[in-house]
All heavy atoms as TSV, in Angstrom:
chain	resi	resn	atom	element	x	y	z
A	1	MET	N	N	-9.984	-39.368	24.291
A	1	MET	CA	C	-9.696	-38.157	23.549
A	1	MET	C	C	-8.495	-38.340	22.627
A	1	MET	O	O	-8.334	-37.587	21.683
A	1	MET	CB	C	-9.442	-36.999	24.518
A	1	MET	CG	C	-10.660	-36.527	25.287
A	1	MET	SD	S	-11.992	-35.975	24.250
A	1	MET	CE	C	-11.464	-34.355	23.834
A	2	ASN	N	N	-7.642	-39.305	22.910
A	2	ASN	CA	C	-6.470	-39.520	22.074
A	2	ASN	C	C	-6.850	-39.983	20.668
A	2	ASN	O	O	-6.067	-39.825	19.739
A	2	ASN	CB	C	-5.523	-40.533	22.714
A	2	ASN	CG	C	-4.806	-39.947	23.905
A	2	ASN	OD1	O	-4.693	-38.739	24.024
A	2	ASN	ND2	N	-4.340	-40.801	24.789
A	3	LYS	N	N	-8.036	-40.578	20.532
A	3	LYS	CA	C	-8.471	-41.003	19.205
A	3	LYS	C	C	-9.005	-39.832	18.394
A	3	LYS	O	O	-8.994	-39.874	17.169
A	3	LYS	CB	C	-9.540	-42.088	19.334
A	3	LYS	CG	C	-9.007	-43.386	19.900
A	3	LYS	CD	C	-10.086	-44.418	19.995
A	3	LYS	CE	C	-9.507	-45.696	20.608
A	3	LYS	NZ	N	-10.529	-46.731	20.710
A	4	VAL	N	N	-9.479	-38.793	19.076
A	4	VAL	CA	C	-10.016	-37.625	18.383
A	4	VAL	C	C	-8.896	-36.648	18.027
A	4	VAL	O	O	-8.795	-36.180	16.900
A	4	VAL	CB	C	-11.081	-36.918	19.252
A	4	VAL	CG1	C	-11.575	-35.655	18.576
A	4	VAL	CG2	C	-12.227	-37.865	19.545
A	5	PHE	N	N	-8.063	-36.312	19.008
A	5	PHE	CA	C	-6.985	-35.355	18.811
A	5	PHE	C	C	-5.673	-36.115	18.625
A	5	PHE	O	O	-5.003	-36.472	19.589
A	5	PHE	CB	C	-6.871	-34.414	20.007
A	5	PHE	CG	C	-8.076	-33.552	20.193
A	5	PHE	CD1	C	-8.982	-33.814	21.200
A	5	PHE	CD2	C	-8.310	-32.484	19.341
A	5	PHE	CE1	C	-10.100	-33.016	21.365
A	5	PHE	CE2	C	-9.416	-31.689	19.501
A	5	PHE	CZ	C	-10.325	-31.954	20.512
A	6	LEU	N	N	-5.313	-36.341	17.367
A	6	LEU	CA	C	-4.073	-37.036	17.080
A	6	LEU	C	C	-2.912	-36.056	17.221
A	6	LEU	O	O	-3.008	-34.899	16.857
A	6	LEU	CB	C	-4.100	-37.613	15.664
A	6	LEU	CG	C	-5.218	-38.617	15.398
A	6	LEU	CD1	C	-5.181	-39.041	13.945
A	6	LEU	CD2	C	-5.094	-39.817	16.302
A	7	GLY	N	N	-1.820	-36.529	17.736
A	7	GLY	CA	C	-0.652	-35.675	17.914
A	7	GLY	C	C	-0.463	-35.283	19.367
A	7	GLY	O	O	-1.230	-35.665	20.253
A	8	LYS	N	N	0.564	-34.505	19.605
A	8	LYS	CA	C	0.895	-34.090	20.963
A	8	LYS	C	C	-0.018	-32.949	21.408
A	8	LYS	O	O	-0.395	-32.091	20.601
A	8	LYS	CB	C	2.344	-33.619	21.027
A	8	LYS	CG	C	3.345	-34.710	20.776
A	8	LYS	CD	C	4.753	-34.179	20.912
A	8	LYS	CE	C	5.748	-35.299	20.684
A	8	LYS	NZ	N	7.126	-34.844	20.872
A	9	PRO	N	N	-0.347	-32.922	22.690
A	9	PRO	CA	C	-1.184	-31.821	23.198
A	9	PRO	C	C	-0.515	-30.454	23.044
A	9	PRO	O	O	-1.209	-29.453	22.822
A	9	PRO	CB	C	-1.371	-32.166	24.674
A	9	PRO	CG	C	-1.138	-33.626	24.770
A	9	PRO	CD	C	-0.154	-33.959	23.709
A	10	ILE	N	N	0.808	-30.402	23.113
A	10	ILE	CA	C	1.509	-29.117	22.959
A	10	ILE	C	C	1.313	-28.569	21.548
A	10	ILE	O	O	1.210	-27.362	21.349
A	10	ILE	CB	C	3.006	-29.255	23.325
A	10	ILE	CG1	C	3.682	-27.889	23.370
A	10	ILE	CG2	C	3.740	-30.140	22.357
A	10	ILE	CD1	C	3.361	-27.095	24.571
A	11	HIS	N	N	1.205	-29.446	20.547
A	11	HIS	CA	C	0.964	-28.992	19.179
A	11	HIS	C	C	-0.424	-28.374	19.054
A	11	HIS	O	O	-0.594	-27.348	18.398
A	11	HIS	CB	C	1.112	-30.147	18.201
A	11	HIS	CG	C	2.506	-30.679	18.114
A	11	HIS	ND1	N	2.820	-31.821	17.399
A	11	HIS	CD2	C	3.674	-30.242	18.646
A	11	HIS	CE1	C	4.113	-32.051	17.501
A	11	HIS	NE2	N	4.649	-31.116	18.262
A	12	TRP	N	N	-1.412	-28.994	19.672
A	12	TRP	CA	C	-2.769	-28.446	19.643
A	12	TRP	C	C	-2.832	-27.117	20.374
A	12	TRP	O	O	-3.523	-26.192	19.943
A	12	TRP	CB	C	-3.754	-29.439	20.256
A	12	TRP	CG	C	-4.034	-30.579	19.343
A	12	TRP	CD1	C	-3.482	-31.827	19.383
A	12	TRP	CD2	C	-4.896	-30.568	18.211
A	12	TRP	NE1	N	-3.960	-32.590	18.354
A	12	TRP	CE2	C	-4.829	-31.852	17.612
A	12	TRP	CE3	C	-5.731	-29.607	17.638
A	12	TRP	CZ2	C	-5.570	-32.180	16.484
A	12	TRP	CZ3	C	-6.459	-29.942	16.511
A	12	TRP	CH2	C	-6.375	-31.215	15.958
A	13	LEU	N	N	-2.103	-27.004	21.477
A	13	LEU	CA	C	-2.070	-25.749	22.220
A	13	LEU	C	C	-1.445	-24.642	21.380
A	13	LEU	O	O	-1.973	-23.526	21.317
A	13	LEU	CB	C	-1.290	-25.935	23.526
A	13	LEU	CG	C	-1.116	-24.689	24.368
A	13	LEU	CD1	C	-2.452	-24.231	24.914
A	13	LEU	CD2	C	-0.140	-24.958	25.491
A	14	MET	N	N	-0.338	-24.939	20.711
A	14	MET	CA	C	0.329	-23.935	19.882
A	14	MET	C	C	-0.565	-23.514	18.716
A	14	MET	O	O	-0.642	-22.330	18.392
A	14	MET	CB	C	1.662	-24.477	19.364
A	14	MET	CG	C	2.711	-24.623	20.437
A	14	MET	SD	S	4.322	-25.119	19.822
A	14	MET	CE	C	4.007	-26.785	19.283
A	15	MET	N	N	-1.251	-24.470	18.090
A	15	MET	CA	C	-2.144	-24.125	16.985
A	15	MET	C	C	-3.326	-23.291	17.471
A	15	MET	O	O	-3.780	-22.385	16.775
A	15	MET	CB	C	-2.635	-25.385	16.275
A	15	MET	CG	C	-1.565	-26.016	15.430
A	15	MET	SD	S	-2.126	-27.283	14.294
A	15	MET	CE	C	-2.850	-28.481	15.376
A	16	SER	N	N	-3.804	-23.567	18.665
A	16	SER	CA	C	-4.900	-22.775	19.223
A	16	SER	C	C	-4.460	-21.344	19.489
A	16	SER	O	O	-5.208	-20.395	19.216
A	16	SER	CB	C	-5.400	-23.402	20.523
A	16	SER	OG	O	-5.882	-24.689	20.286
A	17	ILE	N	N	-3.253	-21.175	20.021
A	17	ILE	CA	C	-2.737	-19.837	20.297
A	17	ILE	C	C	-2.575	-19.044	19.005
A	17	ILE	O	O	-2.968	-17.866	18.929
A	17	ILE	CB	C	-1.414	-19.920	21.083
A	17	ILE	CG1	C	-1.685	-20.429	22.494
A	17	ILE	CG2	C	-0.703	-18.574	21.126
A	17	ILE	CD1	C	-0.444	-20.767	23.284
A	18	VAL	N	N	-2.019	-19.659	17.981
A	18	VAL	CA	C	-1.841	-18.973	16.694
A	18	VAL	C	C	-3.199	-18.626	16.084
A	18	VAL	O	O	-3.387	-17.536	15.544
A	18	VAL	CB	C	-0.997	-19.838	15.731
A	18	VAL	CG1	C	-1.042	-19.297	14.320
A	18	VAL	CG2	C	0.436	-19.901	16.221
A	19	THR	N	N	-4.163	-19.525	16.207
A	19	THR	CA	C	-5.503	-19.251	15.689
A	19	THR	C	C	-6.134	-18.076	16.405
A	19	THR	O	O	-6.741	-17.200	15.771
A	19	THR	CB	C	-6.390	-20.501	15.836
A	19	THR	OG1	O	-5.771	-21.584	15.144
A	19	THR	CG2	C	-7.776	-20.266	15.290
A	20	ILE	N	N	-5.986	-18.001	17.708
A	20	ILE	CA	C	-6.532	-16.884	18.482
A	20	ILE	C	C	-5.873	-15.573	18.073
A	20	ILE	O	O	-6.551	-14.542	17.924
A	20	ILE	CB	C	-6.376	-17.152	19.989
A	20	ILE	CG1	C	-7.309	-18.276	20.415
A	20	ILE	CG2	C	-6.639	-15.894	20.801
A	20	ILE	CD1	C	-7.068	-18.802	21.809
A	21	ILE	N	N	-4.562	-15.590	17.859
A	21	ILE	CA	C	-3.849	-14.376	17.442
A	21	ILE	C	C	-4.353	-13.888	16.089
A	21	ILE	O	O	-4.649	-12.700	15.904
A	21	ILE	CB	C	-2.329	-14.635	17.401
A	21	ILE	CG1	C	-1.784	-14.801	18.808
A	21	ILE	CG2	C	-1.599	-13.509	16.674
A	21	ILE	CD1	C	-0.343	-15.284	18.858
A	22	ILE	N	N	-4.482	-14.802	15.140
A	22	ILE	CA	C	-4.918	-14.415	13.802
A	22	ILE	C	C	-6.364	-13.932	13.808
A	22	ILE	O	O	-6.697	-12.917	13.181
A	22	ILE	CB	C	-4.705	-15.579	12.814
A	22	ILE	CG1	C	-3.202	-15.809	12.616
A	22	ILE	CG2	C	-5.379	-15.305	11.477
A	22	ILE	CD1	C	-2.861	-17.046	11.815
A	23	PHE	N	N	-7.242	-14.618	14.538
A	23	PHE	CA	C	-8.635	-14.188	14.599
A	23	PHE	C	C	-8.792	-12.856	15.328
A	23	PHE	O	O	-9.618	-12.034	14.935
A	23	PHE	CB	C	-9.517	-15.251	15.261
A	23	PHE	CG	C	-10.051	-16.249	14.288
A	23	PHE	CD1	C	-9.485	-17.511	14.185
A	23	PHE	CD2	C	-11.122	-15.941	13.481
A	23	PHE	CE1	C	-9.965	-18.435	13.288
A	23	PHE	CE2	C	-11.623	-16.858	12.567
A	23	PHE	CZ	C	-11.044	-18.113	12.473
A	24	SER	N	N	-7.986	-12.603	16.357
A	24	SER	CA	C	-8.087	-11.324	17.052
A	24	SER	C	C	-7.653	-10.171	16.157
A	24	SER	O	O	-8.226	-9.084	16.208
A	24	SER	CB	C	-7.272	-11.339	18.344
A	24	SER	OG	O	-5.896	-11.443	18.058
A	25	CYS	N	N	-6.650	-10.420	15.309
A	25	CYS	CA	C	-6.261	-9.389	14.336
A	25	CYS	C	C	-7.385	-9.152	13.328
A	25	CYS	O	O	-7.647	-8.006	12.941
A	25	CYS	CB	C	-4.992	-9.805	13.601
A	25	CYS	SG	S	-3.513	-9.801	14.617
A	26	GLY	N	N	-8.055	-10.191	12.917
A	26	GLY	CA	C	-9.163	-10.054	11.982
A	26	GLY	C	C	-10.357	-9.343	12.591
A	26	GLY	O	O	-11.001	-8.515	11.943
A	27	PHE	N	N	-10.667	-9.647	13.843
A	27	PHE	CA	C	-11.788	-8.988	14.507
A	27	PHE	C	C	-11.530	-7.507	14.723
A	27	PHE	O	O	-12.460	-6.708	14.812
A	27	PHE	CB	C	-12.112	-9.657	15.836
A	27	PHE	CG	C	-12.817	-10.979	15.690
A	27	PHE	CD1	C	-12.448	-12.061	16.456
A	27	PHE	CD2	C	-13.851	-11.138	14.782
A	27	PHE	CE1	C	-13.081	-13.283	16.320
A	27	PHE	CE2	C	-14.500	-12.347	14.638
A	27	PHE	CZ	C	-14.113	-13.424	15.408
A	28	ASN	N	N	-10.261	-7.114	14.818
A	28	ASN	CA	C	-9.905	-5.699	14.969
A	28	ASN	C	C	-9.782	-4.995	13.624
A	28	ASN	O	O	-9.305	-3.867	13.565
A	28	ASN	CB	C	-8.590	-5.562	15.741
A	28	ASN	CG	C	-8.755	-5.913	17.187
A	28	ASN	OD1	O	-9.794	-5.674	17.772
A	28	ASN	ND2	N	-7.732	-6.496	17.774
A	29	HIS	N	N	-10.173	-5.667	12.546
A	29	HIS	CA	C	-10.138	-5.135	11.183
A	29	HIS	C	C	-8.738	-4.703	10.774
A	29	HIS	O	O	-8.571	-3.755	10.004
A	29	HIS	CB	C	-11.121	-3.971	11.026
A	29	HIS	CG	C	-12.519	-4.333	11.379
A	29	HIS	ND1	N	-13.301	-5.118	10.558
A	29	HIS	CD2	C	-13.276	-4.060	12.474
A	29	HIS	CE1	C	-14.483	-5.294	11.118
A	29	HIS	NE2	N	-14.496	-4.671	12.288
A	30	MET	N	N	-7.732	-5.406	11.282
A	30	MET	CA	C	-6.359	-5.071	10.951
A	30	MET	C	C	-6.063	-5.370	9.485
A	30	MET	O	O	-5.212	-4.716	8.877
A	30	MET	CB	C	-5.388	-5.830	11.859
A	30	MET	CG	C	-3.964	-5.361	11.772
A	30	MET	SD	S	-2.882	-6.255	12.881
A	30	MET	CE	C	-3.336	-5.514	14.431
A	31	HIS	N	N	-6.776	-6.335	8.894
A	31	HIS	CA	C	-6.541	-6.677	7.497
A	31	HIS	C	C	-7.019	-5.573	6.553
A	31	HIS	O	O	-6.669	-5.565	5.384
A	31	HIS	CB	C	-7.230	-8.001	7.152
A	31	HIS	CG	C	-8.704	-7.998	7.350
A	31	HIS	ND1	N	-9.271	-8.045	8.601
A	31	HIS	CD2	C	-9.717	-7.956	6.472
A	31	HIS	CE1	C	-10.584	-8.037	8.482
A	31	HIS	NE2	N	-10.884	-7.981	7.188
A	32	VAL	N	N	-7.797	-4.621	7.083
A	32	VAL	CA	C	-8.263	-3.499	6.284
A	32	VAL	C	C	-7.460	-2.239	6.606
A	32	VAL	O	O	-7.027	-1.522	5.710
A	32	VAL	CB	C	-9.772	-3.237	6.538
A	32	VAL	CG1	C	-10.245	-2.004	5.799
A	32	VAL	CG2	C	-10.581	-4.453	6.157
A	33	SER	N	N	-7.226	-2.001	7.887
A	33	SER	CA	C	-6.601	-0.746	8.287
A	33	SER	C	C	-5.075	-0.788	8.262
A	33	SER	O	O	-4.445	0.228	7.976
A	33	SER	CB	C	-7.077	-0.357	9.696
A	33	SER	OG	O	-6.681	-1.340	10.626
A	34	ASN	N	N	-4.486	-1.932	8.579
A	34	ASN	CA	C	-3.028	-2.032	8.646
A	34	ASN	C	C	-2.608	-3.381	8.058
A	34	ASN	O	O	-2.168	-4.274	8.774
A	34	ASN	CB	C	-2.563	-1.878	10.096
A	34	ASN	CG	C	-1.135	-1.461	10.185
A	34	ASN	OD1	O	-0.417	-1.457	9.196
A	34	ASN	ND2	N	-0.712	-1.104	11.379
A	35	PHE	N	N	-2.692	-3.483	6.741
A	35	PHE	CA	C	-2.517	-4.758	6.058
A	35	PHE	C	C	-1.108	-5.308	6.205
A	35	PHE	O	O	-0.922	-6.511	6.408
A	35	PHE	CB	C	-2.874	-4.620	4.575
A	35	PHE	CG	C	-2.819	-5.913	3.826
A	35	PHE	CD1	C	-3.790	-6.870	4.028
A	35	PHE	CD2	C	-1.785	-6.170	2.949
A	35	PHE	CE1	C	-3.745	-8.074	3.342
A	35	PHE	CE2	C	-1.730	-7.370	2.261
A	35	PHE	CZ	C	-2.716	-8.321	2.456
A	36	ASN	N	N	-0.099	-4.462	6.107
A	36	ASN	CA	C	1.284	-4.939	6.184
A	36	ASN	C	C	1.585	-5.565	7.545
A	36	ASN	O	O	2.249	-6.601	7.623
A	36	ASN	CB	C	2.263	-3.809	5.889
A	36	ASN	CG	C	2.220	-3.386	4.440
A	36	ASN	OD1	O	1.842	-4.167	3.582
A	36	ASN	ND2	N	2.584	-2.140	4.178
A	37	LEU	N	N	1.129	-4.950	8.608
A	37	LEU	CA	C	1.319	-5.516	9.942
A	37	LEU	C	C	0.551	-6.824	10.087
A	37	LEU	O	O	1.055	-7.785	10.677
A	37	LEU	CB	C	0.885	-4.518	11.013
A	37	LEU	CG	C	1.040	-4.964	12.456
A	37	LEU	CD1	C	2.499	-5.265	12.770
A	37	LEU	CD2	C	0.489	-3.912	13.392
A	38	PHE	N	N	-0.644	-6.884	9.534
A	38	PHE	CA	C	-1.459	-8.091	9.589
A	38	PHE	C	C	-0.760	-9.263	8.905
A	38	PHE	O	O	-0.659	-10.353	9.473
A	38	PHE	CB	C	-2.819	-7.812	8.930
A	38	PHE	CG	C	-3.730	-8.997	8.869
A	38	PHE	CD1	C	-4.320	-9.493	10.022
A	38	PHE	CD2	C	-4.007	-9.623	7.660
A	38	PHE	CE1	C	-5.173	-10.592	9.971
A	38	PHE	CE2	C	-4.851	-10.711	7.599
A	38	PHE	CZ	C	-5.434	-11.190	8.752
A	39	ILE	N	N	-0.241	-9.042	7.710
A	39	ILE	CA	C	0.464	-10.102	6.985
A	39	ILE	C	C	1.736	-10.496	7.713
A	39	ILE	O	O	2.085	-11.677	7.793
A	39	ILE	CB	C	0.761	-9.646	5.537
A	39	ILE	CG1	C	-0.532	-9.552	4.748
A	39	ILE	CG2	C	1.738	-10.579	4.843
A	39	ILE	CD1	C	-1.276	-10.860	4.605
A	40	SER	N	N	2.434	-9.529	8.288
A	40	SER	CA	C	3.654	-9.833	9.046
A	40	SER	C	C	3.343	-10.695	10.260
A	40	SER	O	O	4.066	-11.650	10.551
A	40	SER	CB	C	4.334	-8.541	9.500
A	40	SER	OG	O	4.724	-7.780	8.394
A	41	ILE	N	N	2.268	-10.379	10.964
A	41	ILE	CA	C	1.865	-11.172	12.131
A	41	ILE	C	C	1.519	-12.591	11.709
A	41	ILE	O	O	1.901	-13.566	12.368
A	41	ILE	CB	C	0.693	-10.497	12.873
A	41	ILE	CG1	C	1.176	-9.236	13.566
A	41	ILE	CG2	C	0.042	-11.449	13.870
A	41	ILE	CD1	C	0.066	-8.394	14.153
A	42	ILE	N	N	0.811	-12.745	10.602
A	42	ILE	CA	C	0.454	-14.081	10.114
A	42	ILE	C	C	1.703	-14.872	9.757
A	42	ILE	O	O	1.869	-16.022	10.171
A	42	ILE	CB	C	-0.507	-13.997	8.917
A	42	ILE	CG1	C	-1.872	-13.548	9.399
A	42	ILE	CG2	C	-0.612	-15.341	8.209
A	42	ILE	CD1	C	-2.882	-13.350	8.303
A	43	PHE	N	N	2.610	-14.283	8.966
A	43	PHE	CA	C	3.818	-14.995	8.556
A	43	PHE	C	C	4.687	-15.375	9.742
A	43	PHE	O	O	5.190	-16.496	9.824
A	43	PHE	CB	C	4.627	-14.160	7.565
A	43	PHE	CG	C	4.059	-14.157	6.175
A	43	PHE	CD1	C	4.308	-13.097	5.325
A	43	PHE	CD2	C	3.275	-15.193	5.701
A	43	PHE	CE1	C	3.798	-13.083	4.043
A	43	PHE	CE2	C	2.748	-15.186	4.428
A	43	PHE	CZ	C	3.010	-14.119	3.598
A	44	ILE	N	N	4.872	-14.462	10.680
A	44	ILE	CA	C	5.720	-14.740	11.847
A	44	ILE	C	C	5.096	-15.819	12.717
A	44	ILE	O	O	5.784	-16.744	13.170
A	44	ILE	CB	C	5.991	-13.451	12.640
A	44	ILE	CG1	C	6.901	-12.528	11.822
A	44	ILE	CG2	C	6.597	-13.756	13.993
A	44	ILE	CD1	C	7.034	-11.140	12.391
A	45	SER	N	N	3.789	-15.738	12.967
A	45	SER	CA	C	3.149	-16.727	13.834
A	45	SER	C	C	3.144	-18.112	13.189
A	45	SER	O	O	3.373	-19.112	13.870
A	45	SER	CB	C	1.733	-16.287	14.205
A	45	SER	OG	O	0.937	-16.145	13.062
A	46	VAL	N	N	2.928	-18.191	11.892
A	46	VAL	CA	C	2.946	-19.496	11.218
A	46	VAL	C	C	4.364	-20.053	11.173
A	46	VAL	O	O	4.570	-21.259	11.378
A	46	VAL	CB	C	2.323	-19.387	9.807
A	46	VAL	CG1	C	2.576	-20.632	8.993
A	46	VAL	CG2	C	0.835	-19.118	9.913
A	47	ALA	N	N	5.351	-19.201	10.941
A	47	ALA	CA	C	6.744	-19.662	10.939
A	47	ALA	C	C	7.141	-20.186	12.315
A	47	ALA	O	O	7.800	-21.229	12.426
A	47	ALA	CB	C	7.669	-18.531	10.508
A	48	LEU	N	N	6.747	-19.477	13.372
A	48	LEU	CA	C	7.037	-19.952	14.730
A	48	LEU	C	C	6.318	-21.261	15.023
A	48	LEU	O	O	6.884	-22.156	15.661
A	48	LEU	CB	C	6.648	-18.895	15.761
A	48	LEU	CG	C	7.580	-17.712	15.884
A	48	LEU	CD1	C	6.976	-16.669	16.812
A	48	LEU	CD2	C	8.936	-18.147	16.377
A	49	LEU	N	N	5.086	-21.387	14.556
A	49	LEU	CA	C	4.326	-22.613	14.758
A	49	LEU	C	C	5.011	-23.788	14.075
A	49	LEU	O	O	5.193	-24.849	14.688
A	49	LEU	CB	C	2.906	-22.444	14.236
A	49	LEU	CG	C	1.988	-23.649	14.338
A	49	LEU	CD1	C	1.705	-23.971	15.792
A	49	LEU	CD2	C	0.701	-23.391	13.593
A	50	ILE	N	N	5.418	-23.618	12.845
A	50	ILE	CA	C	6.100	-24.693	12.125
A	50	ILE	C	C	7.416	-25.044	12.807
A	50	ILE	O	O	7.744	-26.225	12.982
A	50	ILE	CB	C	6.323	-24.296	10.654
A	50	ILE	CG1	C	4.989	-24.252	9.926
A	50	ILE	CG2	C	7.279	-25.267	9.962
A	50	ILE	CD1	C	5.065	-23.667	8.540
A	51	PHE	N	N	8.182	-24.027	13.214
A	51	PHE	CA	C	9.456	-24.264	13.885
A	51	PHE	C	C	9.264	-25.040	15.182
A	51	PHE	O	O	9.961	-26.023	15.445
A	51	PHE	CB	C	10.160	-22.931	14.171
A	51	PHE	CG	C	11.406	-23.072	14.976
A	51	PHE	CD1	C	12.573	-23.547	14.404
A	51	PHE	CD2	C	11.408	-22.735	16.324
A	51	PHE	CE1	C	13.723	-23.680	15.150
A	51	PHE	CE2	C	12.549	-22.862	17.080
A	51	PHE	CZ	C	13.719	-23.337	16.499
A	52	LEU	N	N	8.282	-24.632	16.001
A	52	LEU	CA	C	8.060	-25.305	17.284
A	52	LEU	C	C	7.539	-26.732	17.101
A	52	LEU	O	O	7.919	-27.623	17.851
A	52	LEU	CB	C	7.111	-24.481	18.146
A	52	LEU	CG	C	7.688	-23.173	18.657
A	52	LEU	CD1	C	6.602	-22.350	19.330
A	52	LEU	CD2	C	8.831	-23.420	19.608
A	53	ILE	N	N	6.699	-26.941	16.114
A	53	ILE	CA	C	6.196	-28.291	15.873
A	53	ILE	C	C	7.327	-29.198	15.405
A	53	ILE	O	O	7.453	-30.338	15.864
A	53	ILE	CB	C	5.031	-28.282	14.866
A	53	ILE	CG1	C	3.789	-27.713	15.540
A	53	ILE	CG2	C	4.752	-29.672	14.328
A	53	ILE	CD1	C	2.614	-27.544	14.629
A	54	LEU	N	N	8.174	-28.706	14.523
A	54	LEU	CA	C	9.306	-29.511	14.076
A	54	LEU	C	C	10.304	-29.748	15.199
A	54	LEU	O	O	10.909	-30.806	15.284
A	54	LEU	CB	C	9.997	-28.851	12.886
A	54	LEU	CG	C	9.216	-28.851	11.579
A	54	LEU	CD1	C	9.969	-28.057	10.520
A	54	LEU	CD2	C	8.951	-30.255	11.112
A	55	LYS	N	N	10.474	-28.760	16.073
A	55	LYS	CA	C	11.423	-28.895	17.179
A	55	LYS	C	C	10.940	-29.884	18.231
A	55	LYS	O	O	11.732	-30.583	18.836
A	55	LYS	CB	C	11.636	-27.513	17.809
A	55	LYS	CG	C	12.907	-27.333	18.530
A	55	LYS	CD	C	14.066	-27.410	17.586
A	55	LYS	CE	C	15.266	-26.799	18.243
A	55	LYS	NZ	N	16.498	-27.215	17.617
A	56	THR	N	N	9.628	-29.949	18.469
A	56	THR	CA	C	9.103	-30.820	19.516
A	56	THR	C	C	8.703	-32.198	18.992
A	56	THR	O	O	8.335	-33.056	19.777
A	56	THR	CB	C	7.884	-30.182	20.199
A	56	THR	OG1	O	6.878	-29.910	19.228
A	56	THR	CG2	C	8.278	-28.910	20.912
A	57	SER	N	N	8.762	-32.399	17.688
A	57	SER	CA	C	8.429	-33.711	17.111
A	57	SER	C	C	9.659	-34.599	17.147
A	57	SER	O	O	10.794	-34.144	17.053
A	57	SER	CB	C	7.968	-33.565	15.671
A	57	SER	OG	O	6.772	-32.849	15.618
A	58	SER	N	N	9.409	-35.897	17.262
A	58	SER	CA	C	10.522	-36.839	17.252
A	58	SER	C	C	10.955	-37.082	15.812
A	58	SER	O	O	10.141	-37.174	14.901
A	58	SER	CB	C	10.109	-38.160	17.892
A	58	SER	OG	O	9.047	-38.734	17.177
A	59	GLN	N	N	12.252	-37.191	15.623
A	59	GLN	CA	C	12.817	-37.431	14.294
A	59	GLN	C	C	13.051	-38.922	14.129
A	59	GLN	O	O	13.787	-39.520	14.894
A	59	GLN	CB	C	14.138	-36.666	14.131
A	59	GLN	CG	C	14.007	-35.166	14.293
A	59	GLN	CD	C	13.243	-34.526	13.157
A	59	GLN	OE1	O	13.312	-34.995	12.038
A	59	GLN	NE2	N	12.498	-33.493	13.462
A	60	LYS	N	N	12.419	-39.512	13.128
A	60	LYS	CA	C	12.617	-40.941	12.843
A	60	LYS	C	C	13.400	-41.063	11.551
A	60	LYS	O	O	13.081	-40.433	10.552
A	60	LYS	CB	C	11.265	-41.650	12.712
A	60	LYS	CG	C	10.496	-41.681	14.000
A	60	LYS	CD	C	9.212	-42.446	13.823
A	60	LYS	CE	C	8.442	-42.456	15.125
A	60	LYS	NZ	N	7.182	-43.174	15.002
A	61	ASN	N	N	14.428	-41.878	11.582
A	61	ASN	CA	C	15.253	-42.104	10.385
A	61	ASN	C	C	14.904	-43.404	9.732
A	61	ASN	O	O	14.679	-44.392	10.218
A	61	ASN	CB	C	16.743	-42.080	10.735
A	61	ASN	CG	C	17.152	-40.665	11.130
A	61	ASN	OD1	O	16.582	-39.716	10.644
A	61	ASN	ND2	N	18.115	-40.571	11.993
C-alpha cells in the first residue's frame, strides 16, 4: 500500500476528514442556504489542513 498512498498516513487521514466535512456541508445544501458559513468552513478547514501537514512534515534544508 505504500506504493499507492505516498506520504504519511496521518496526512491521508486529515485530508479524508476535511473531505468529509466539506461534502457533508454540500449534501446539506449549505452552499445555497448559508453561503457565508459554507465558505468560512471551507477556508478554515483547508487552512488547518495545510498547517497540520506542514507541522507534521519533516523540514529538509
